[in-house]
C-alpha angles and dihedrals in degrees: 000000000000123000092248090053092049089051092049092052091046091050091048089052093048094046090050091051091048091050090051093050092044091054094043131314090231089065090083084080101033120143116233104227109108094015090138090061095042095066122034119223109285119231119258090252093052092048092049091050095048103033103021106041109013102060098035116006093187096037134070128345121238096261091053090049092051091049088055090047091051093049092051092046091049092055087052090060127195095353088075103049099127092045092049091052092049091047093050090050091050094046092052089050089049091059102269117145123225088247092055091048092051091047091055092050092044092052088058094060090090091053104037099024133244098287090055090049095045091050092049091050091051090051092048092048088053090054090047089052092047090050092051090049090049093240098110 
């Protein structure tokens, strides 16, 4: 690893720990069920600040980071349902289209399998419907 890469990883870890302490020190031991209800969808500017600029100022924008997160969560399958919903909400807020989100999930079918892809698409469609109804 290069020194710059090591510094970037260290900065990411420190920023993550600062965010946890800022929300609530007890979040270091938080359980994941209901995570999507614990934190409301952040604004596009907030996501860009935290995920697009804070961790890697010269790297990826917030929307791209959320696509990568969604891809990883899709491969994890049903064990990441609340996280998939939250990530889809955040991706929409960051400017992603429903089509782009579906394409990210579809692409993961070869890595996570068809059942994982189908479940993630169902979850995403649920978020899309909630957004249209104004309940998301």
